[in-house]
C-alpha positions in Angstrom: -54.5 -54.4 42.6 -55.2 -53.1 39.2 -52.7 -54.9 36.5 -50.4 -52.4 34.7 -51.5 -51.1 31.2 -48.1 -50.8 29.4 -45.9 -53.7 28.6 -42.9 -52.1 30.3 -45.0 -51.6 33.8 -46.4 -55.1 33.4 -43.0 -56.7 32.9 -41.5 -54.5 35.7 -44.5 -55.4 38.0 -44.3 -59.0 37.5 -40.6 -59.6 36.9 -41.0 -61.3 33.7 -38.3 -61.4 30.9 -39.0 -59.7 27.5 -40.9 -62.4 25.3 -43.6 -63.1 28.1 -45.3 -59.8 27.1 -48.6 -58.2 28.1 -51.0 -57.6 25.6 -50.7 -53.9 25.8 -47.9 -52.8 23.8 -46.4 -49.5 24.8 -46.2 -47.0 21.9 -42.2 -47.1 22.0 -42.6 -50.8 21.6 -44.3 -50.8 18.4 -42.9 -51.0 14.9 -42.7 -47.2 13.5 -44.1 -46.8 10.2 -41.5 -45.3 7.8 -38.4 -46.2 9.7 -37.6 -49.4 8.2 -39.8 -51.6 5.8 -43.1 -53.2 7.0 -43.6 -56.8 7.2 -45.6 -58.3 4.3 -48.6 -60.3 5.3 -50.7 -62.7 3.0 -54.2 -63.1 3.9 -56.0 -66.5 2.9 -59.5 -66.7 4.1 -62.7 -68.7 3.3 -65.0 -65.4 3.2 -64.6 -61.7 3.8 -68.2 -60.2 4.6 -69.7 -58.1 7.3 -68.7 -59.2 10.7 -66.9 -62.0 9.5 -63.4 -63.0 11.3 -61.6 -61.7 8.0 -63.6 -58.5 8.4 -62.5 -58.1 12.1 -58.7 -59.2 11.9 -58.2 -57.9 8.4 -60.0 -54.7 8.9 -57.7 -54.0 12.2 -54.4 -54.4 10.4 -55.8 -52.1 7.9 -57.8 -49.5 9.7 -56.1 -49.9 13.3 -58.1 -49.9 16.3 -58.3 -47.9 19.8 -56.6 -49.1 22.9 -57.6 -47.1 25.7 -55.2 -46.2 28.6 -52.4 -46.1 25.8 -52.0 -43.7 23.2 -55.4 -44.0 21.1 -55.2 -45.3 17.7 -53.2 -48.4 17.4 -51.9 -49.1 13.8 -50.2 -52.5 13.5 -46.7 -52.2 11.8 -47.4 -54.6 8.9 -48.7 -54.4 5.5 -51.4 -56.7 4.2 -49.7 -57.4 0.8 -52.2 -59.7 -0.5 -55.7 -61.2 0.0 -57.1 -64.7 -1.3 -60.8 -65.2 -0.8 -62.2 -68.6 -1.3 -65.7 -67.9 -1.6 -67.1 -64.5 -3.1 -70.7 -63.7 -2.9 -71.6 -60.8 -4.9 -74.2 -59.7 -2.4 -72.3 -59.9 0.8 -68.5 -59.4 0.0 -66.4 -57.0 1.0 -63.1 -58.1 0.6 -62.8 -56.9 -3.1 -63.5 -53.2 -2.4 -61.3 -53.5 0.8 -58.5 -54.5 -1.1 -58.9 -52.0 -4.0 -59.4 -49.0 -1.3 -56.2 -50.1 0.7 -54.1 -51.2 -2.5 -54.0 -55.0 -1.6 -53.0 -57.6 -4.2 -56.5 -59.4 -4.8 -55.0 -62.8 -5.5 -56.5 -65.9 -7.7 -55.0 -68.4 -5.5 -53.2 -69.3 -2.2 -49.8 -69.8 -4.1 -50.3 -66.4 -5.6 -51.1 -64.5 -2.3 -47.8 -66.0 -1.1 -45.6 -65.3 -3.9 -47.1 -62.0 -5.0 -47.1 -63.3 -8.3 -43.1 -63.9 -8.5 -43.1 -67.5 -8.2 -41.6 -67.7 -5.0 -42.1 -66.9 -1.1 -42.4 -63.0 -1.1 -44.3 -62.4 2.4 -43.0 -62.3 5.9 -46.2 -64.2 7.5 -49.4 -65.9 6.9 -52.8 -65.3 8.3 -55.1 -68.2 7.8 -58.6 -67.4 8.4 -61.2 -70.0 7.6 -64.0 -69.1 9.5 -67.5 -68.6 7.8 -68.6 -69.5 4.5 -70.6 -72.4 2.9 -69.3 -75.4 3.8 -71.0 -78.7 4.6 -71.4 -80.4 8.0 -70.5 -83.8 8.7 -72.4 -86.6 11.3 -70.5 -84.9 14.0 -72.1 -81.5 13.4 -68.5 -80.3 12.6 -68.6 -77.8 9.9 -65.9 -78.7 7.3 -63.7 -75.7 7.4 -60.7 -76.0 4.7 -58.1 -75.0 7.4 -55.9 -78.0 6.8 -56.4 -77.7 3.0 -55.4 -74.2 3.0 -52.5 -75.0 5.4 -51.4 -77.8 2.8 -51.1 -75.3 0.1 -49.2 -72.5 2.4 -46.5 -75.3 2.9 -46.5 -76.3 -0.7 -45.3 -72.8 -1.2 -42.9 -73.1 1.7 -41.2 -76.2 0.1 -40.9 -75.1 -3.4 -39.3 -71.7 -2.1 -37.2 -73.7 0.5 -38.1 -71.1 3.2 -40.8 -70.5 5.5 -42.5 -67.7 7.5 -44.4 -67.4 10.8 -48.3 -68.9 10.2 -51.3 -67.8 12.2 -54.2 -70.0 12.1 -57.8 -68.5 13.3 -59.5 -70.7 16.0 -58.7 -74.6 15.8 -56.4 -76.3 13.6 -58.8 -78.3 12.1 -62.1 -80.5 13.1 -60.1 -83.6 12.5 -57.6 -84.9 15.2 -55.0 -86.7 12.7 -55.2 -83.5 10.4 -54.5 -81.0 13.1 -51.4 -83.1 14.5 -50.5 -83.2 10.8 -50.3 -79.5 10.8 -48.1 -79.0 13.9 -45.8 -81.6 12.7 -45.4 -79.8 9.2 -44.5 -76.7 11.1 -42.0 -78.6 13.1 -40.5 -80.3 9.9 -40.4 -76.7 8.0 -38.9 -75.1 11.1 -41.6 -72.2 11.0 -43.6 -70.8 14.2 -47.2 -71.7 14.0 -49.8 -69.8 16.3 -53.4 -71.0 16.4 -56.5 -70.3 18.6 -59.2 -67.6 19.1 -59.7 -64.9 21.6 -61.2 -66.4 24.6 -58.0 -66.9 26.4 -56.7 -63.4 26.0 -60.0 -61.3 26.1 -61.1 -59.1 29.4 -61.2 -61.5 32.6 -64.2 -59.6 34.5 -63.1 -59.8 37.3 -59.2 -60.0 36.6 -58.0 -63.6 37.1 -54.4 -64.9 36.9 -53.7 -68.0 38.9 -50.0 -68.5 39.6 -48.2 -71.5 38.0 -47.9 -74.6 40.2 -51.0 -74.1 42.0 -52.7 -77.5 42.9 -56.3 -77.6 41.5 -59.0 -79.9 42.6 -62.0 -79.3 40.1 -62.7 -76.7 37.2 -66.1 -75.9 35.2 -66.8 -73.6 32.3 -70.6 -72.5 31.5 -70.9 -71.5 27.9 -73.5 -71.4 24.8 -73.5 -71.5 21.4 -73.2 -73.8 18.3 -72.1 -77.2 19.5 -68.7 -77.4 17.5 -67.8 -73.6 17.2 -68.8 -72.5 20.6 -67.7 -75.8 22.2 -64.2 -75.1 21.0 -64.2 -71.5 22.7 -65.6 -73.3 25.8 -62.8 -75.7 25.9 -60.2 -72.9 25.1 -61.5 -71.1 28.1 -61.2 -74.1 30.2 -57.6 -75.0 29.1 -55.9 -71.7 29.5 -57.0 -71.6 33.0 -56.3 -75.4 33.8 -53.1 -75.5 32.2 -51.4 -73.7 35.1 -52.2 -76.4 37.6 -49.4 -78.5 39.4 -49.5 -81.7 37.4 -47.0 -83.6 39.4 -44.7 -84.2 36.4 -47.4 -85.7 34.3 -48.3 -84.2 30.8 -50.7 -81.7 30.0 -52.8 -84.5 27.8 -56.4 -86.1 28.3 -57.0 -89.7 28.6 -60.8 -89.7 28.0 -63.9 -87.6 27.0 -67.3 -87.9 27.5 -70.4 -86.0 26.0 -73.7 -86.1 27.8 -76.8 -84.5 26.7 -80.4 -83.5 28.0 -81.4 -85.0 31.5 -78.1 -87.0 31.4 -76.3 -83.6 32.4 -78.4 -82.9 35.2 -78.0 -86.7 36.5 -74.3 -86.3 36.1 -74.0 -83.4 38.4 -76.4 -85.0 41.2 -74.0 -87.9 41.2 -70.8 -85.6 41.4 -69.9 -85.6 37.8 -69.7 -81.8 38.1 -69.8 -79.5 40.8 -73.2 -77.7 41.4 -71.0 -75.0 43.3 -68.7 -74.4 40.7 -71.7 -73.8 38.4 -73.3 -71.4 40.8 -70.0 -69.6 41.1 -69.3 -69.5 37.3 -73.1 -68.1 36.7 -72.4 -65.4 39.6 -70.2 -63.9 37.0 -72.5 -63.9 33.9 -73.5 -60.6 32.5 -76.4 -62.8 31.0 -77.6 -65.1 33.3 -81.7 -65.9 32.6 -83.7 -65.6 35.7 -86.0 -68.7 36.1 -85.5 -72.5 36.4 -82.2 -73.5 34.5 -83.5 -76.9 33.3 -86.8 -75.0 31.8 -84.8 -72.2 30.1 -82.6 -74.6 28.3 -85.8 -76.5 26.9 -87.5 -73.0 26.2 -84.6 -72.0 24.0 -85.1 -71.6 20.4 -82.4 -71.2 17.9 -82.3 -68.4 15.5 -83.1 -69.0 11.9 -80.5 -69.8 9.4 -78.7 -72.5 7.8 -76.7 -73.4 11.1 -79.6 -73.4 13.5 -79.4 -77.3 13.9 -76.1 -76.9 15.6 -77.5 -74.8 18.5 -79.2 -77.5 20.5 -82.5 -77.0 22.6 -81.2 -79.1 25.6 -78.0 -79.0 27.8 -74.7 -80.5 26.8 -71.8 -81.3 29.0 -68.1 -82.4 28.2 -66.5 -84.4 31.0 -62.6 -84.2 30.6 -60.2 -86.5 32.2 -56.6 -85.5 32.4 -53.7 -87.6 32.1 -52.5 -86.6 35.9 -55.9 -87.5 37.3 -57.4 -84.2 37.3 -61.3 -83.9 35.9 -63.0 -80.9 34.6 -66.3 -80.1 32.8 -67.8 -77.7 30.3 -71.8 -77.0 30.3 -73.4 -75.6 27.2 -76.5 -74.1 28.6 -78.3 -72.5 25.6 -81.4 -70.4 26.9 -79.7 -70.1 30.3 -76.6 -68.0 29.3 -75.2 -66.0 26.4 -71.7 -65.9 27.6 -68.5 -67.9 29.0 -67.8 -68.0 32.7 -65.2 -70.1 34.5 -64.9 -71.4 38.0 -62.1 -73.4 39.6 -61.5 -75.1 42.9 -58.0 -74.8 44.3 -56.3 -76.4 47.3 -55.5 -73.9 49.9 -53.5 -76.0 52.4 -54.6 -79.0 54.4 -58.5 -79.6 53.9 -59.2 -76.0 52.8 -60.2 -75.0 49.4 -60.3 -71.5 47.5 -62.9 -71.1 44.7 -61.9 -68.6 42.0 -64.1 -67.5 38.9 -64.1 -64.9 35.9 -66.2 -63.9 32.8 -64.3 -64.3 29.7 -65.8 -60.8 28.3 -66.5 -60.5 24.8 -67.7 -57.1 23.9 -70.6 -57.5 21.3 -70.6 -56.6 17.6 -70.4 -54.7 15.3 -67.1 -54.0 17.0 -66.7 -57.2 18.7 -63.5 -55.8 20.5 -62.5 -58.9 21.6 -60.5 -59.1 18.4 -58.4 -56.3 19.7 -56.3 -58.4 22.2 -56.1 -61.2 19.7 -54.6 -58.9 16.8 -52.0 -57.5 19.4 -50.9 -61.2 20.2 -50.7 -61.9 16.5 -48.2 -58.8 16.3 -46.4 -60.0 19.1 -46.1 -63.4 17.3 -45.0 -62.1 14.1 -42.5 -59.4 15.7 -40.9 -62.2 17.6 -41.3 -65.1 15.5 -42.6 -67.0 18.6 -46.2 -67.9 19.8 -47.4 -66.3 22.7 -48.3 -69.9 23.9 -47.7 -73.2 22.5 -49.6 -74.6 19.9 -50.1 -77.8 21.5 -52.7 -75.9 23.5 -54.9 -75.7 20.7 -54.1 -79.1 19.2 -55.3 -80.4 22.5 -58.1 -78.5 22.7 -59.4 -79.0 19.5 -58.7 -83.0 20.0 -60.7 -82.9 23.0 -63.7 -81.2 21.0 -63.2 -83.9 18.6 -63.4 -86.6 21.1 -66.5 -85.2 22.8 -68.6 -84.9 19.5 -67.5 -88.5 18.8 -68.8 -89.6 22.0 -72.1 -87.7 21.2 -72.7 -89.7 18.1 -71.3 -93.1 20.0 -74.5 -93.0 22.3 -72.4 -90.8 24.6 -69.8 -93.2 25.4 -66.6 -92.6 27.1 -63.9 -92.3 24.3 -60.6 -93.0 25.3 -58.0 -91.0 24.1 -54.3 -92.2 24.0 -53.3 -89.4 20.9 -54.3 -86.6 23.1 -52.8 -88.2 26.5 -49.4 -87.6 25.8 -49.5 -84.1 24.4 -47.6 -81.8 26.7 -46.4 -78.4 27.3 -45.5 -75.6 29.5 -48.0 -72.8 30.2 -46.4 -69.4 29.6 -45.8 -67.3 33.1 -48.0 -64.8 31.7 -51.4 -66.1 30.4 -51.4 -62.9 28.2 -55.1 -61.7 28.9 -55.7 -58.0 28.1 -55.3 -55.4 30.8 -56.3 -52.1 29.5 -59.6 -50.8 29.9 -62.4 -51.8 27.6 -63.5 -48.6 26.9 -62.6 -44.8 28.1 -62.1 -45.1 32.0 -62.2 -41.5 32.6 -64.6 -40.6 35.2 -67.0 -37.5 34.7 -66.5 -34.6 36.6 -69.6 -33.0 37.3 
C-alpha cells in the first residue's frame, strides 16, 4: 500500500488526530503569504557556506523547495528576520550576500538577532544551527560545537524579555550529556517548545516501514558510515526512532549501559552473539552503496578523504552496543569502506516462537540538493506553527547521551559504561513516526 501524500489523506487513512501530521503538507494547510503577518524567525548559526546546514535549512525558508506529488514549489510561511553567523570566512561565506539579497538583518550578536535591535524579544521562533565551522575536538573526538553556549545566549534574551518562543536545535543538543540535560531543563523552566534532531528519522524510507506502536521487539541493528561522532549520532537516531515504538512492558525508554568496540573486537562480538549477523545481512540488503568483496577487508582498505576532519573517519569497524532499561538490546555498526549509507533491520516477535524481520534504508539524496532537508524543514514548519515538537525532545536527549557514553567507552579501553543518567529518560513515541511520504522526484511515467 502506498502511503498517502497529503496531510488530509494521510490523517484520514490512519485515523490520527490533527497534530500527528504527515510531513506532506497540503496546500490549503499552509500559511498564506499576505493573509496574516508572517512569523519572524531569528537564525543563529556557526557558519553559512556552500552545503553547510545553514545553507540548506535557511535557503529553503528563503527560496522555497519543490514537493513532488503536491503543488510544486513550497514556500514556507515564515520570514527570516535576522541572521547571526559566528564564523565568517571571506573566501567561503555566503550568508552575508544571502542576507543582503533577501533584506534579512545581519546581526552582530545573538541578542541582536533575537531582539532585532529593539532591546527585547522581537521574533516568533529561533533556528539554532551550529554544524560545520572551525571548532576543536576533545579526547573523545567530539567536535565542540557551541550549541549549548548559543542556547544559553538565547535563553538570556528570553529571561530578560520575560517571554519565550519555540527553538529548534539542529542535530544533537550538545556533545556533553550534562549540558544537553540542562538545555532541556531550561526549556521546561521557561516553558518554551524545544525541538532538536536531524533528518534521519524523517527522511524517505526505502522500502516504506512503519512498525505499529506496541509491537514486541527482540533485537535491532543499524549499519552506517562516516565520522565517528557526527555520523554516529545519525546512526543512533535511526535506531532510536525505530525501537522507541516497542512494547516496553511499562519500563522507561532509557538506556542502562553502552559499550563501544573497535577492530577485530567488533567481529568477535558478532560471533559471540553480541549482534546478529542475520540482521546485518538484512540491513545490507537494503543498501544502495554496499561494496562487493570481503566486508572485513573493505573496512581495512578504506582511506578517509583528505581534510581537517579526516581523523574522525576511522579505518576499522566500530560497534555501539546499547542496553535498554527494559532489557532490550540493539547495536550500531559503522563500516566505513563497506557502505556509504544508513540501513536498519529489526527482529519482531510474531506470536509463539515465530519472528518477523523488517528492514529499510534511510534514504539521503546526495548534495548539492541534499533533499533530506526537505522533510526536516517541513517538520520545523509544523513545529513552529503548532508550538509543539513532532516528537519529544527526550528522544534527542537520549540519543545524544548514548553517543557520548559510547565515545567515553572508546577512550576507557572499550569498557561497558553504565548510564544511570540515561536510564530514567522516558517518553512516548508519536503514533505517526513522521517520515516523508511524498515522492523523492517526479514519479510521472514516460508515455512512449
